[in-house]
N, C-alpha and C positions, 0 to 999 in steps of 0.2 A: 681409295677411298677416300685416303686424305685430299685429294684435288677435287673430288665431289664436292667434300667438306667444304674448300675453300672458294670452290666456285658459288655453293649457297650461300655461305657467309658475306661474300662480298655481291651477291645479288640483293640479299637482304638486306645490305649495306644503302645497295643503290636505292631500293625502293624507298628506304627510310627518308635518306636524305633527298628525292624528289618530292616526297609527301612533305616533309617540312619547308619546301620552296613553295609549293603552292598553298599552303595554308599561309605563312605568309605576305606571299604575293595578292591574296585573296585581303587578307587585314590591311595590308595599306592601300589597296583600291579604292578608287573613287565610288566605283559602282555598290550604292548603298543594298539594291536589291541582291544583288550575289552576296555580299555579307549577311544579309536578314536570311538568305537561304542554306548559306554554310552554319550559320550560327543554330539555326533550327534544327538542321542535323547532326551536330555535332551535340547537342542535347537530348537529339532523342537516342541517340549512340552510346549516349553516357558520359561524354568526355567535357564534363563541367567545366575543368579548370579552362581549357580552347574558349568552349563555347561562353565562358562569361567575359573573356576578352571581345568578342563581336556583339555582346549586348552592349556591355558599358558604352562603347561606340554608339550606336545604335539608338539608345534610349534619348538619347539630346535630340536625334534627328527627328525621331516617330513620338516626342510628349505629345499628350492630349488625345494621340487618335486610337482606333482599337489595335495598330500593333506595338503601338507605345504601350498599352496595359499589357499584352501578352509580354513583351520583353521585362517590363519592371515584375510578372510574376515569375516569368521566366530565372531571372537574374535571382530573384529571392529563393527561390528551389535549387540556384546551381550552389548557391554559400551553404546552404542548408547540407545539402547533398555533401559536400565539402566539410562542413560540420564548422563553419565557420559564424556561427549561432550569433553574434552582435552584430554582423553586416545583414544574415539573413534576416534579424528582427526589423532592423532598419529599413531593408527593401518590403520586406511585408507589410508593414506600417504606412511605408510610402507608397503602397498599392491602395491600400484602405484608405489614406487618405484622398489621391488623387482619382481614384475611380470607387466612390462609395456605391455605387450603384452597379456596377462590374460583375459578374460573374461569377468571380472569385473574393469577392469582399467578405465573404463571412469565414472560408478558411482560411483570406490571409489575417482577418483579427484573429483568428486562435492561434495561429502560425507564429505569430510574433509575439503573444504572450506565451508560449510553448519555448521559442527559443530562449525567451530570458528565464523561464524556468530553467532548461538546461543548461545558462548560462551559471543560475545562483553556486553561490562556491558551499565548500562543505562547512560548518559551525562555529570552527575556529575561525572563522576569514569575516571581514566585513559583510554586512550582509546589503548592500543597496542594491544589488540585481535582485535578491529575494523580494525586497519590497515593489521594486519596480514589477516584477514576476506578477505579485498578489494584485497588484490595482490595473494590471492589462487583463488578468485573468476575471477583474470581478467587471471592467469596462466591455470585456464581452461578453458577461452573462446578463449585464442588464440591456446591451443592446440588441441581444436576441435569447429572449428568455425562454423560447423554445424551440431551441435549437436540438438537435440531438448530442450535442457536444457538450453541454450542461453538465451535463452529469460529470465527464472526465475533467471538466474545466471546475468543478467544486472537489474533487479528489487530489489533482493537483493543488487547490488551495491550502487543500488540510494537510500536504505534505510539508507545503513551504511554513504554513503556520506551524506544525510540528517541528519543523528546525529551526524557527524562530523561541519559541519556547523552551526546547531546547540548549540553545546558545545563552537564553537570559539563565537559564538552570546552572549552565557553568561558569557564569560570568558571577551569580550570587555565590557558589561554590567557592570561586578564588577568593574572593574579597571574606569569605567566613574562614577559609585557612588563612588569610593575613591579617585575620582579628583586625579588620577594619570595616 
């Protein structure tokens, strides 16, 4: 039993080490087509942290093309899935600005605003991100007034406004307590 367990562990270690070598070899290769296919494959498998490494390299190569559009959108989704909302908002906004007639332009505009909404801090902290989220949600509503997501955008804006009201109330309460 111990020998079988030992052999199984060694085999697992060898598989992992060879797959990592293949990954780094592909990442360092000059074959952009192979990098693109590998990145898309990793994205579809849900390995976003590895896929983003390929997308970061390839976005500059394919900028302005159909593949560049796809890579920018996938990069934003990778960062969103990894819960790095600041960078995801940046790439969604970049997609929307670079490809305003793209298939995912409306979704990217909403997701950029939504990422900023998720970055809005609790009421005791600075509310700059809250103001940014409000302005982007309003921009989305102005650009796509007939979208199915307008109702959700309005709901998110109401939550953000409530957060700002709570912040103002707590600030005024603090000044009242200080008798200032």
